[in-house]
LOLUM-468732 format. One record per residue (C-alpha): residue number from 0; residue in three letters; x, y, z. Coordinates in pm, whole numbers, plus 50000, padded with zeros to 5 digits. Layout:
% LOLUM-468732
(NUM,"Ala",(X,Y,Z))
...
% end
This chain:
% LOLUM-468732
(0,"Met",(41697,27353,97486))
(1,"Leu",(41979,27496,97679))
(2,"Asp",(42030,27779,97427))
(3,"Asn",(41666,27866,97452))
(4,"Met",(41687,27887,97832))
(5,"Ile",(41991,28111,97826))
(6,"Phe",(41853,28327,97555))
(7,"Lys",(41542,28385,97757))
(8,"Gln",(41739,28486,98059))
(9,"Leu",(41938,28725,97853))
(10,"Met",(41619,28880,97730))
(11,"Lys",(41471,28893,98082))
(12,"His",(41751,29115,98204))
(13,"Ser",(41832,29336,97891))
(14,"Phe",(41567,29600,97878))
(15,"Thr",(41443,29877,98100))
(16,"Ile",(41106,29889,97921))
(17,"Pro",(40836,29622,97898))
(18,"Val",(40905,29402,97587))
(19,"Glu",(40720,29117,97419))
(20,"Val",(40931,28841,97256))
(21,"Thr",(40776,28571,97027))
(22,"Tyr",(41021,28284,96993))
(23,"Pro",(41063,28046,96683))
(24,"Asn",(40838,27790,96838))
(25,"Gly",(40553,28038,96840))
(26,"Lys",(40557,28097,97219))
(27,"Thr",(40540,28452,97348))
(28,"Glu",(40699,28584,97663))
(29,"Lys",(40651,28934,97820))
(30,"Tyr",(40935,29100,98009))
(31,"Gly",(40878,29398,98228))
(32,"Asn",(40573,29543,98384))
(33,"Gly",(40292,29709,98183))
(34,"Ala",(40196,29688,97818))
(35,"Pro",(40481,29601,97583))
(36,"Gln",(40637,29922,97424))
(37,"Val",(40822,29711,97169))
(38,"Lys",(40744,29363,97026))
(39,"Ile",(41032,29133,96897))
(40,"Lys",(40967,28829,96675))
(41,"Val",(41254,28588,96663))
(42,"Asn",(41200,28391,96336))
(43,"Glu",(41519,28169,96367))
(44,"Lys",(41715,28024,96646))
(45,"Ile",(42005,28244,96735))
(46,"Pro",(42301,28059,96892))
(47,"Val",(42387,28189,97229))
(48,"Lys",(42763,28137,97176))
(49,"Asp",(42738,28388,96886))
(50,"Leu",(42546,28633,97101))
(51,"Leu",(42806,28611,97381))
(52,"Arg",(43089,28626,97133))
(53,"Asn",(42970,28958,96983))
(54,"Ala",(42620,29073,97048))
(55,"Ser",(42617,29374,96813))
(56,"Ile",(42722,29160,96506))
(57,"Thr",(42504,28876,96593))
(58,"Leu",(42188,29085,96644))
(59,"Gly",(42260,29324,96375))
(60,"Glu",(42303,29055,96100))
(61,"Ala",(41994,28877,96251))
(62,"Tyr",(41791,29201,96194))
(63,"Met",(41935,29255,95849))
(64,"Asp",(41839,28906,95752))
(65,"Lys",(41493,28921,95910))
(66,"Lys",(41573,28645,96152))
(67,"Ile",(41462,28915,96397))
(68,"Glu",(41171,29152,96340))
(69,"Val",(41083,29456,96551))
(70,"Ser",(40744,29613,96593))
(71,"Gly",(40784,29958,96745))
(72,"Ser",(41090,30192,96762))
(73,"Leu",(41432,30041,96715))
(74,"Gln",(41576,30344,96884))
(75,"Val",(41351,30299,97199))
(76,"Leu",(41449,29936,97219))
(77,"Ile",(41824,29984,97183))
(78,"Asn",(41821,30286,97414))
(79,"Ser",(41658,30063,97670))
(80,"Ala",(41915,29791,97629))
(81,"Tyr",(42200,30050,97678))
(82,"Glu",(42027,30178,97991))
(83,"Ser",(42004,29838,98144))
(84,"Ala",(42312,29761,98357))
(85,"Asn",(42267,29389,98292))
(86,"Ser",(42226,29413,97914))
(87,"Phe",(42465,29212,97697))
(88,"Leu",(42519,29528,97489))
(89,"Asn",(42692,29689,97790))
(90,"Asn",(42960,29415,97799))
(91,"Asn",(43021,29404,97424))
(92,"Asn",(43360,29585,97433))
(93,"Lys",(43539,29302,97614))
(94,"Phe",(43503,29097,97303))
(95,"Lys",(43703,29321,97083))
(96,"Arg",(43969,29047,97059))
(97,"Phe",(43731,28868,96822))
(98,"Leu",(43711,29164,96580))
(99,"Pro",(43927,29136,96259))
(100,"Lys",(44267,29293,96289))
(101,"Gln",(44235,29647,96149))
(102,"Ser",(44486,29826,95930))
(103,"His",(44509,30205,95904))
(104,"Ser",(44764,30224,95630))
(105,"Glu",(44703,30495,95379))
(106,"Glu",(44568,30244,95134))
(107,"Ser",(44341,30075,95383))
(108,"Ser",(44220,30409,95510))
(109,"Lys",(44128,30515,95159))
(110,"Asn",(43940,30190,95115))
(111,"Asp",(43756,30236,95443))
(112,"Val",(43653,30584,95365))
(113,"Gln",(43537,30510,95003))
(114,"Ser",(43338,30211,95124))
(115,"His",(43110,30439,95310))
(116,"Tyr",(43118,30785,95156))
(117,"Asp",(43138,30664,94801))
(118,"Leu",(42801,30487,94820))
(119,"Gly",(42723,30784,94601))
(120,"Asn",(42624,31152,94625))
(121,"Asp",(42288,31068,94493))
(122,"Phe",(42215,30837,94795))
(123,"Tyr",(42317,31096,95051))
(124,"Lys",(42128,31366,94867))
(125,"Leu",(41800,31181,94944))
(126,"Trp",(41813,31217,95322))
(127,"Leu",(42070,31479,95417))
(128,"Asp",(41978,31843,95405))
(129,"Lys",(42082,32084,95119))
(130,"Thr",(42409,32161,95276))
(131,"Met",(42521,31787,95246))
(132,"Thr",(42660,31798,95590))
(133,"Tyr",(42697,31440,95743))
(134,"Ser",(42783,31527,96104))
(135,"Cys",(42613,31648,96418))
(136,"Ala",(42404,31962,96366))
(137,"Tyr",(42362,32236,96635))
(138,"Phe",(42014,32344,96721))
(139,"Glu",(42010,32688,96858))
(140,"Lys",(41624,32704,96869))
(141,"Pro",(41376,32413,96915))
(142,"Asp",(41223,32473,96577))
(143,"Asp",(41542,32486,96369))
(144,"Ser",(41523,32279,96055))
(145,"Leu",(41801,32039,95974))
(146,"Glu",(41961,32274,95726))
(147,"Glu",(41942,32572,95968))
(148,"Ala",(42098,32354,96245))
(149,"Gln",(42386,32245,96018))
(150,"Met",(42460,32587,95918))
(151,"Asn",(42440,32686,96292))
(152,"Lys",(42710,32413,96348))
(153,"Val",(42933,32544,96069))
(154,"His",(42920,32904,96207))
(155,"His",(42960,32785,96563))
(156,"Ile",(43278,32607,96462))
(157,"Leu",(43418,32898,96264))
(158,"Lys",(43323,33156,96535))
(159,"Lys",(43516,32954,96795))
(160,"Leu",(43832,33000,96602))
(161,"Asp",(43797,33380,96615))
(162,"Pro",(43929,33388,96253))
(163,"Lys",(44096,33691,96091))
(164,"Pro",(44012,33784,95724))
(165,"Gly",(44282,33670,95492))
(166,"Ser",(44400,33405,95713))
(167,"Ser",(44451,33032,95610))
(168,"Leu",(44235,32742,95706))
(169,"Leu",(44288,32361,95664))
(170,"Asp",(43981,32136,95675))
(171,"Ile",(44087,31781,95742))
(172,"Gly",(43805,31553,95623))
(173,"Cys",(43614,31829,95446))
(174,"Gly",(43315,31619,95349))
(175,"Trp",(43106,31799,95066))
(176,"Gly",(43272,32132,95154))
(177,"Thr",(43013,32333,95336))
(178,"Leu",(43232,32434,95620))
(179,"Met",(43551,32523,95413))
(180,"Leu",(43349,32714,95143))
(181,"Thr",(43158,32910,95409))
(182,"Ala",(43491,33006,95565))
(183,"Ala",(43607,33129,95214))
(184,"Arg",(43292,33295,95118))
(185,"Glu",(43172,33459,95447))
(186,"Tyr",(43485,33486,95647))
(187,"Asn",(43716,33582,95374))
(188,"Met",(43960,33297,95453))
(189,"Asn",(44192,33108,95219))
(190,"Val",(44095,32739,95261))
(191,"Val",(44226,32392,95172))
(192,"Gly",(44009,32086,95220))
(193,"Ile",(44126,31727,95203))
(194,"Thr",(43924,31412,95163))
(195,"Leu",(43978,31048,95065))
(196,"Ser",(43642,31016,94908))
(197,"Glu",(43633,31057,94532))
(198,"Glu",(43263,31141,94532))
(199,"Gln",(43318,31418,94782))
(200,"Tyr",(43628,31545,94603))
(201,"Asn",(43442,31571,94272))
(202,"Ala",(43149,31744,94433))
(203,"Val",(43368,32004,94624))
(204,"Lys",(43578,32076,94317))
(205,"Gln",(43263,32155,94127))
(206,"Arg",(43121,32371,94399))
(207,"Ile",(43439,32579,94409))
(208,"Lys",(43407,32644,94031))
(209,"Asp",(43035,32712,94052))
(210,"Glu",(43076,32969,94343))
(211,"Gly",(43373,33133,94180))
(212,"Leu",(43608,33061,94482))
(213,"Glu",(43905,32931,94285))
(214,"Asp",(44129,33199,94425))
(215,"Gln",(44049,33122,94782))
(216,"Ala",(43959,32748,94795))
(217,"Glu",(44133,32432,94701))
(218,"Val",(44031,32067,94761))
(219,"Leu",(44281,31776,94757))
(220,"Leu",(44219,31396,94724))
(221,"Glu",(44483,31306,94971))
(222,"Asp",(44560,31138,95295))
(223,"Tyr",(44578,31386,95582))
(224,"Arg",(44935,31255,95670))
(225,"Glu",(45082,31338,95330))
(226,"Leu",(44972,31707,95291))
(227,"Asp",(45264,31917,95159))
(228,"His",(45165,32274,95247))
(229,"Leu",(45292,32550,95475))
(230,"Pro",(45144,32560,95817))
(231,"Phe",(44802,32705,95859))
(232,"Asp",(44658,32971,96081))
(233,"Tyr",(44364,32758,96170))
(234,"Ile",(44249,32390,96133))
(235,"Thr",(43914,32224,96152))
(236,"Ser",(43838,31862,96145))
(237,"Val",(43476,31733,96183))
(238,"Gly",(43397,31366,96224))
(239,"Met",(43744,31255,96133))
(240,"Phe",(43929,31115,96427))
(241,"Glu",(43678,30823,96470))
(242,"His",(43828,30679,96143))
(243,"Val",(44202,30700,96204))
(244,"Gly",(44214,30406,96433))
(245,"Glu",(44317,30356,96809))
(246,"Glu",(44689,30319,96720))
(247,"Asn",(44695,30641,96504))
(248,"Leu",(44529,30882,96731))
(249,"Gly",(44865,31012,96849))
(250,"Glu",(44982,31063,96495))
(251,"Tyr",(44657,31240,96406))
(252,"Phe",(44702,31502,96680))
(253,"Asn",(45069,31535,96610))
(254,"Thr",(44987,31600,96245))
(255,"Ile",(44746,31875,96336))
(256,"Ser",(45018,32025,96560))
(257,"Arg",(45266,32009,96273))
(258,"Tyr",(45028,32176,96025))
(259,"Leu",(44934,32452,96267))
(260,"Lys",(45136,32780,96301))
(261,"Ser",(45263,32892,96630))
(262,"Asn",(44974,33027,96827))
(263,"Gly",(44741,32879,96567))
(264,"Val",(44397,32753,96672))
(265,"Ala",(44215,32427,96569))
(266,"Leu",(43861,32310,96631))
(267,"Ile",(43830,31929,96644))
(268,"His",(43480,31785,96644))
(269,"Gly",(43422,31420,96690))
(270,"Ile",(43245,31128,96854))
(271,"Thr",(43400,31049,97184))
(272,"Arg",(43317,30816,97481))
(273,"Gln",(43341,30969,97829))
(274,"Gln",(43355,30617,97961))
(275,"Gly",(43661,30525,97755))
(276,"Gly",(43739,30413,97405))
(277,"Ala",(43533,30148,97234))
(278,"Tyr",(43475,29946,96925))
(279,"Asn",(43139,29824,96789))
(280,"Gly",(43171,29507,96587))
(281,"Trp",(42861,29550,96367))
(282,"Ile",(42941,29917,96289))
(283,"Asn",(43299,29820,96202))
(284,"Lys",(43192,29534,95986))
(285,"Tyr",(42911,29693,95792))
(286,"Ile",(42921,30081,95837))
(287,"Phe",(43256,30225,95913))
(288,"Pro",(43546,29980,95854))
(289,"Gly",(43837,30056,96082))
(290,"Gly",(43628,30274,96314))
(291,"Tyr",(43725,30342,96677))
(292,"Val",(43555,30579,96916))
(293,"Pro",(43821,30722,97150))
(294,"Gly",(43768,30799,97512))
(295,"Leu",(43780,31161,97638))
(296,"Asn",(44086,31114,97853))
(297,"Glu",(44253,30951,97552))
(298,"Asn",(44208,31243,97331))
(299,"Leu",(44311,31502,97591))
(300,"Thr",(44632,31298,97659))
(301,"His",(44712,31302,97283))
(302,"Ile",(44636,31672,97249))
(303,"Ile",(44875,31760,97542))
(304,"Glu",(45144,31527,97421))
(305,"Ser",(45137,31679,97077))
(306,"Gly",(45239,32014,97225))
(307,"Met",(44898,32179,97208))
(308,"Gln",(44679,32318,97480))
(309,"Val",(44299,32277,97539))
(310,"Ala",(44118,32618,97531))
(311,"Asp",(43754,32496,97542))
(312,"Ile",(43548,32170,97538))
(313,"Glu",(43181,32151,97456))
(314,"Met",(42961,31838,97464))
(315,"Leu",(42691,31811,97198))
(316,"Arg",(42546,31461,97259))
(317,"Arg",(42178,31570,97252))
(318,"His",(42235,31762,96932))
(319,"Tyr",(42362,31451,96766))
(320,"Gln",(42066,31241,96887))
(321,"Arg",(41825,31497,96733))
(322,"Thr",(42027,31506,96411))
(323,"Leu",(42001,31133,96379))
(324,"Glu",(41638,31134,96449))
(325,"Met",(41586,31382,96164))
(326,"Trp",(41805,31168,95935))
(327,"Thr",(41597,30865,96015))
(328,"Asp",(41276,31046,95941))
(329,"Asn",(41415,31168,95610))
(330,"Phe",(41537,30826,95526))
(331,"His",(41203,30668,95583))
(332,"Lys",(41034,30928,95374))
(333,"Val",(41253,30841,95072))
(334,"Leu",(41253,30470,95092))
(335,"Pro",(41086,30417,94753))
(336,"Glu",(41387,30608,94604))
(337,"Val",(41637,30409,94814))
(338,"Arg",(41486,30088,94695))
(339,"Lys",(41581,30179,94332))
(340,"Met",(41945,30187,94444))
(341,"His",(41972,29920,94720))
(342,"Asp",(41816,29594,94835))
(343,"Glu",(41605,29533,95151))
(344,"Arg",(41898,29399,95337))
(345,"Phe",(42086,29724,95281))
(346,"Ile",(41775,29935,95385))
(347,"Arg",(41735,29735,95705))
(348,"Met",(42112,29778,95781))
(349,"Trp",(42097,30151,95720))
(350,"Asp",(41786,30197,95928))
(351,"Leu",(41934,29998,96209))
(352,"Tyr",(42256,30206,96188))
(353,"Leu",(42069,30543,96213))
(354,"Gln",(41839,30443,96501))
(355,"Ala",(42105,30259,96697))
(356,"Cys",(42345,30560,96677))
(357,"Ala",(42057,30782,96796))
(358,"Ala",(41987,30540,97091))
(359,"Ser",(42369,30538,97167))
(360,"Phe",(42370,30915,97202))
(361,"Glu",(42038,30929,97377))
(362,"Ser",(42165,30685,97654))
(363,"Gly",(42504,30849,97692))
(364,"Asn",(42688,30542,97563))
(365,"Ile",(42871,30785,97324))
(366,"Asp",(42912,31158,97310))
(367,"Val",(43027,31410,97046))
(368,"Ile",(43266,31676,97173))
(369,"Gln",(43427,31981,97022))
(370,"Tyr",(43787,32043,97130))
(371,"Leu",(43903,32401,97090))
(372,"Ile",(44287,32374,97099))
(373,"Ser",(44580,32606,97041))
(374,"Lys",(44945,32570,96962))
(375,"Gly",(45079,32772,97235))
(376,"Pro",(44889,32932,97519))
(377,"Ser",(44538,33021,97398))
(378,"Ala",(44541,33351,97586))
(379,"Arg",(44763,33494,97312))
(380,"Thr",(44515,33441,97029))
(381,"Leu",(44161,33386,97180))
(382,"Pro",(43943,33618,97386))
(383,"Met",(43933,33563,97752))
(384,"Thr",(43552,33482,97768))
(385,"Arg",(43320,33267,97553))
(386,"Asp",(43114,33575,97457))
(387,"Tyr",(43280,33621,97121))
(388,"Met",(43156,33267,97016))
(389,"Tyr",(42791,33380,97021))
(390,"Lys",(42807,33721,96868))
(391,"Asp",(42648,33767,96524))
% end
């Protein structure tokens, strides 16, 4: 009885939109004014102690197991919870002591990456665009397709570097290779990409062969900390630092500095919280083991302490919200094909992941930021204004 009373109080203060909740005893409560925008059905009792211990894990697992069902948009519901100052979601980070202790050794990092990215190229091909780019797109025009926006992002990153033909580029966490191969093919650069995903490694290696870029491009299945190459003129790293762990962020930026030539330039693109670093228990347990979203000040401190300088910072939060919304639409369209690969629990997990992330970007709970940094004063290598970034 006490659990039910506390749960109802939590629900009462957790959303900024009108919500209808049906409890296991069949009784229905309405919270907020107006017609409910989302309806929640709680099929089984959820212990309040579990909810207070870690709300994201408890509610995420309840949704995966159909203990909770939602009629309406998950994104709208979760965005509303993030926007409510009194929501239990906004207090989740203080429970990080209950998370399993994380390891970011080379072996554990490899296992973490492969657990996510090696779900299979066939799975990602179903709902990503043709470029197989699994990071925030860049929408230059309102009607850009996802593929157009992903290529916009690739060119936006490369243009920021102001690269010179024949120069060298290292892409740390190269994904399926679109950025590094575009740099080789269209910017006449000599590129090296590294990944810990065997699926991505095999795909990029085949792309290099298919596109006849063996003299300009190389992909390595290797930990970023163990690269044995000469320093590079340029470095890119997209969606990587979220996976290295809080304790390894300094080493990550020191490694970039070590691999970068004097007066070299790097573009680092990744999920960042302006409010400070954070863990998410459910994401860590089911989606990205070992994940940690660093704070803006945290990253800037590491960049400066590594001997590099910040030349430019750009926030792309709304672009990632839109990217995730398009991925969600694509995922829903191919559910019959996904069901041939995975069970319903996986599908509910992945759907929740995509929509929850979209909500988190929409609410400003997290951001995605591009850091343009240089080893040495940027004035020596980069133009004095931003105009060069937008020239065709």
